[in-house]
FIMI-967118 format. One line per field, with one value per residue (C-alpha): residue number from 1; residue in one letter; x, y, z. Coordinates in pm, 1 decimal. Layout:
# FIMI-967118
nr	c(NUM,...);
rest	c(a,...);
xx	c(X,...);
yy	c(Y,...);
zz	c(Z,...);
***
This chain:
# FIMI-967118
nr	c(1,2,3,4,5,6,7,8,9,10,11,12,13,14,15,16,17,18,19,20,21,22,23,24,25,26,27,28,29,30,31,32,33,34,35,36,37,38,39,40,41,42,43,44,45,46,47,48,49,50,51,52,53,54,55,56,57,58,59,60,61,62,63,64,65,66,67,68,69,70,71,72,73,74,75,76,77,78,79,80,81,82,83,84,85,86,87,88,89,90,91,92,93,94,95,96,97,98,99,100,101,102,103,104,105,106,107,108,109,110,111,112,113,114,115,116,117,118,119,120,121,122,123,124,125,126,127,128,129,130,131,132,133,134,135,136,137,138,139,140,141,142,143,144,145,146,147,148,149,150,151,152,153,154,155,156,157,158,159,160,161,162,163,164,165,166,167,168,169,170,171,172,173,174,175,176,177,178,179,180,181,182,183,184,185,186,187,188,189,190,191,192,193,194,195,196,197,198,199,200,201,202,203,204,205,206,207,208,209,210,211,212,213,214,215,216,217,218,219,220,221,222,223,224,225,226,227,228,229,230,231,232,233,234,235,236,237,238,239,240,241,242,243,244,245,246,247,248,249,250,251,252,253,254,255,256);
rest	c(x,x,x,x,x,x,x,x,x,x,x,x,x,x,x,x,x,x,x,x,x,x,x,x,x,x,x,x,x,x,x,x,x,x,x,x,x,x,x,x,x,x,x,x,x,x,x,x,x,x,x,x,x,x,x,x,x,x,x,x,x,x,x,x,x,x,x,x,x,x,x,x,x,x,x,x,x,x,x,x,x,x,x,x,x,x,x,x,x,x,x,x,x,x,x,x,x,x,x,x,x,x,x,x,x,x,x,x,x,x,x,x,x,x,x,x,x,x,x,x,x,x,x,x,x,x,x,x,x,x,x,x,x,x,x,x,x,x,x,x,x,x,x,x,x,x,x,x,x,x,x,x,x,x,x,x,x,x,x,x,x,x,x,x,x,x,x,x,x,x,x,x,x,x,x,x,x,x,x,x,x,x,x,x,x,x,x,x,x,x,x,x,x,x,x,x,x,x,x,x,x,x,x,x,x,x,x,x,x,x,x,x,x,x,x,x,x,x,x,x,x,x,x,x,x,x,x,x,x,x,x,x,x,x,x,x,x,x,x,x,x,x,x,x,x,x,x,x,x,x,x,x,x,x,x,x);
xx	c(9773.3,9717.6,9879.9,9575.1,9795.3,10021.1,9833.6,9792.7,10161.8,10239.8,9994.1,10178.3,10523.5,10387.9,10251.0,10564.6,10771.0,10561.8,10581.9,10922.1,10940.7,10740.9,10931.7,11243.0,11082.2,10953.0,11314.3,11473.2,11229.4,11318.6,11677.8,11665.8,11475.1,11682.9,11983.3,11814.9,11760.9,12107.5,12299.5,12104.5,12330.0,12113.8,12119.8,12371.8,12146.4,12320.5,12252.0,11885.0,11827.6,11987.3,11735.7,11452.0,11492.6,11531.0,11219.1,11299.7,11225.4,10916.4,10987.7,10663.7,10701.2,10448.5,10416.7,10678.6,10877.4,10998.9,10870.1,11107.7,10950.2,11145.9,10935.6,11015.6,10977.7,11000.5,10632.8,10643.0,11016.3,11066.6,11143.3,11380.1,11320.2,11598.7,11654.1,11892.5,12157.2,12129.3,12089.8,12115.5,11812.6,11642.8,11660.2,12041.0,12015.1,11772.2,12017.3,12214.4,11917.5,11718.2,11989.9,11993.5,11638.0,11678.4,11959.0,11745.1,11425.8,11280.2,11084.8,11265.7,11112.1,11335.5,11212.4,11159.6,11230.0,11132.0,11418.6,11595.0,11710.2,11540.3,11600.8,11285.8,11100.6,11179.1,10880.7,10842.3,10932.5,10620.5,10387.1,10528.1,10471.2,10129.7,10017.5,10134.8,10039.9,10388.5,10478.9,10846.1,11109.0,11464.5,11528.2,11847.0,12003.4,12313.4,12485.9,12225.7,11976.4,12135.5,12110.3,11749.1,11688.3,11864.1,11619.2,11340.5,11469.2,11514.9,11155.0,11023.8,11228.1,10925.1,10894.0,11240.4,11366.7,11713.2,11875.2,12172.0,12386.4,12586.6,12828.5,12677.5,12619.4,12364.1,12342.1,12091.0,12133.8,12013.0,12203.9,11929.5,11779.7,11768.7,11774.5,12054.9,12269.3,12523.1,12744.4,12921.3,13203.9,13432.0,13812.2,13806.2,13521.2,13654.4,13301.5,13193.3,13323.1,13545.9,13553.9,13177.3,13167.4,13397.8,13246.1,12905.4,12978.6,12914.4,12538.4,12534.2,12430.5,12728.1,12674.1,12656.3,12857.0,13088.5,13226.1,13502.4,13606.9,13905.2,13849.0,13516.0,13412.2,13117.7,12961.1,12963.2,12652.2,12474.2,12504.2,12540.2,12921.1,13206.2,13089.1,13318.7,13601.4,13546.7,13819.4,13871.7,13646.3,13838.1,13569.0,13335.8,12944.8,12930.3,13144.0,12947.2,12627.5,12781.8,12852.8,12509.7,12356.8,12574.7,12455.6,12105.1,12185.3,12450.8,12409.7,12021.4,11923.2,11748.3,11738.2,11354.0);
yy	c(15950.2,15895.7,16124.4,16211.1,16440.9,16143.6,16000.1,16342.7,16405.9,16085.4,16156.5,16497.9,16360.3,16070.5,16373.5,16580.3,16254.0,16141.0,16499.5,16510.7,16194.2,16318.7,16628.4,16408.4,16199.4,16496.7,16629.2,16316.0,16266.4,16652.7,16590.0,16273.7,16433.9,16738.7,16487.1,16305.0,16632.0,16771.0,16444.5,16347.0,16374.6,16571.5,16538.7,16769.7,17005.0,17003.7,16643.6,16694.6,16926.3,16752.4,16445.9,16633.8,16829.1,16513.1,16459.0,16099.6,16018.9,16106.5,16125.6,16085.7,16136.4,15927.7,15926.1,15629.4,15638.9,15780.5,15615.0,15681.5,15566.0,15601.3,15733.0,15400.4,15158.4,14753.9,14635.4,14350.3,14430.9,14318.7,14651.7,14768.3,14843.4,15052.5,15077.8,15401.1,15411.6,15496.5,15881.6,15955.3,16149.1,15945.2,16198.4,16155.6,15844.2,15989.9,16093.9,15765.8,15527.5,15776.2,15708.5,15341.5,15338.7,15497.4,15273.3,14954.2,15083.5,14964.5,15142.3,15204.2,15280.7,15458.1,15391.8,15707.8,15538.9,15645.9,15892.5,15811.4,15462.3,15194.3,14922.1,15097.4,14970.5,14640.4,14569.7,14895.1,14657.2,14438.6,14712.1,14874.4,14527.9,14484.7,14831.6,14767.2,14415.6,14298.6,13922.1,13996.0,14279.2,14342.1,14438.3,14578.2,14883.1,15082.0,15023.7,15009.7,14992.0,14661.6,14512.5,14589.0,14461.1,14127.5,14120.9,14140.3,13894.0,13663.3,13678.2,13707.7,13497.0,13413.7,13809.7,13883.8,13822.6,13948.5,14069.0,14328.5,14494.4,14839.8,14871.3,14652.1,14298.9,14028.5,14024.4,13743.5,13394.5,13395.7,13122.9,12920.4,13197.1,13070.6,13417.8,13615.9,13793.9,14077.1,14245.8,14543.2,14672.1,14958.6,14919.5,15266.1,15221.9,15338.2,15338.6,14976.3,14744.0,14523.9,14261.0,14222.2,14250.2,13936.4,13733.9,13806.9,13650.0,13322.3,13436.5,13456.4,13168.6,12987.5,13132.7,13497.2,13740.9,13957.3,14235.6,14440.9,14743.4,14943.9,15326.7,15301.9,15441.7,15405.9,15756.8,15728.3,15505.6,15828.1,16180.8,16354.5,16454.8,16264.8,16102.3,16200.0,15923.7,15761.4,15682.6,15916.8,15852.3,15729.2,15689.8,15920.3,15910.6,15765.6,15476.3,15411.0,15419.8,15169.5,14940.2,14974.9,14909.8,14592.6,14456.4,14420.3,14359.7,14109.8,13954.6,13990.7,13658.4,13753.4,14018.7,14142.0);
zz	c(8978.9,8640.1,8348.1,8146.7,7927.3,7827.3,7546.7,7386.6,7408.2,7261.3,6965.6,6932.9,6893.0,6669.9,6433.0,6436.9,6345.0,6061.5,5930.6,5954.4,5776.3,5508.5,5461.7,5436.7,5170.7,4969.8,4968.1,4880.1,4584.8,4484.7,4505.9,4302.0,4040.3,4019.7,4005.6,3694.8,3541.2,3548.7,3527.3,3234.1,2922.5,2644.5,2268.8,2056.3,1903.6,1597.6,1527.6,1632.3,1404.7,1110.9,1141.4,1244.3,883.1,690.7,486.4,421.7,797.2,1004.8,1385.2,1624.1,2007.0,2219.5,2574.6,2606.8,2309.3,1978.1,1662.6,1339.2,1005.9,692.1,387.8,192.9,489.8,384.3,457.0,706.9,816.0,1183.0,1352.3,1606.0,1959.8,2125.1,2512.8,2568.7,2792.5,3163.7,3195.8,2827.7,2672.7,2420.8,2166.9,2168.8,1955.9,1713.5,1469.9,1437.9,1467.7,1223.7,962.3,1070.3,978.6,669.4,562.1,670.3,579.6,913.8,1169.2,1498.9,1830.8,2080.1,2448.7,2711.8,3003.5,3353.8,3507.5,3188.0,3322.8,3106.3,3390.7,3555.1,3243.6,3132.8,2987.7,2731.2,2427.1,2532.7,2566.7,2197.2,2034.5,2175.3,2059.6,1699.7,1703.2,1657.4,1685.9,1718.0,1715.0,1695.5,2060.7,2219.7,2326.7,2464.5,2777.2,3083.4,2792.7,2672.2,3003.1,3036.5,2693.2,2803.6,3091.3,2845.8,2623.4,2920.5,3041.2,2652.1,2444.2,2182.1,2133.0,2048.1,1699.3,1743.3,2042.4,2022.7,2264.8,2211.1,2470.6,2710.6,2814.5,2937.1,3322.1,3279.8,3102.9,2760.6,2637.5,2529.3,2309.9,1961.5,1782.4,1638.7,1921.7,1799.3,2065.8,1954.7,2198.7,2135.4,2241.9,2363.3,2588.5,2914.0,3080.9,3081.5,3382.6,3145.4,3395.9,3406.5,3056.4,3003.6,3269.2,3107.1,2750.2,2903.7,2948.3,2553.3,2327.3,2153.0,1805.2,1916.3,1723.7,1912.5,1742.7,1917.7,1744.7,1722.1,1761.4,1909.6,2241.3,2470.6,2378.2,1988.1,1999.1,2059.3,1987.7,2337.2,2351.9,2512.4,2838.2,3119.7,3160.8,2824.7,2557.7,2257.9,1963.4,1657.2,1425.9,1244.5,1278.7,911.4,1002.0,1307.1,1153.1,895.4,1175.8,1351.5,1016.7,955.0,1292.3,1172.1,755.4,801.4,1123.2,1163.3,1064.4,742.1,486.4,555.0);
***
């Protein structure tokens, strides 16, 4: 005897399974977004207010980045494109990179990455360069942002004038890159995986400048407070800004 109701029951079971999977997917996505929201380290309000009130620099927010432009920008100067660290709000870099923009008279672009993880948008620098008709830029970043910048440089070496790494390393081989490469690592950094960092030095060109700085920790490249587990900060913001400026003015390959 044929079970005429069986196809209907199978269809009902399939619909219930599909609905359950959809609900689980929605809950997982919502949970991930909540995690990103609450885990992201935000900019310290006082530093954000200071740079926003500075009349010598303009800050423009676009859909995928912030643009910092000094009032006395050097015409033709190669700009800086900055990939933020993982789960750090891009606004947390506005103060220090705003001061760097002023000291160098260069535009600075700070990428707003999906889920505050630049690794999800490696080509962000390429889109900025295409939009502003830039042949080259100085490209780099902090922590996970530096890894993302290295991946961009490995894929697009002709677009990168200078590669810079702050509390980061290259997980891709850029040993053939011919532009300046500058790595700044704090000796008080307790966030970086030091074994990975040391091993990854082999991925850099032979002429790379590696600065390992006493009193500098991982969190100090931005203004989002002390990251849990990081070492103590032994340098002032002014000293850190001077170090960052020197990455471009002293080790940047030219004096534009």
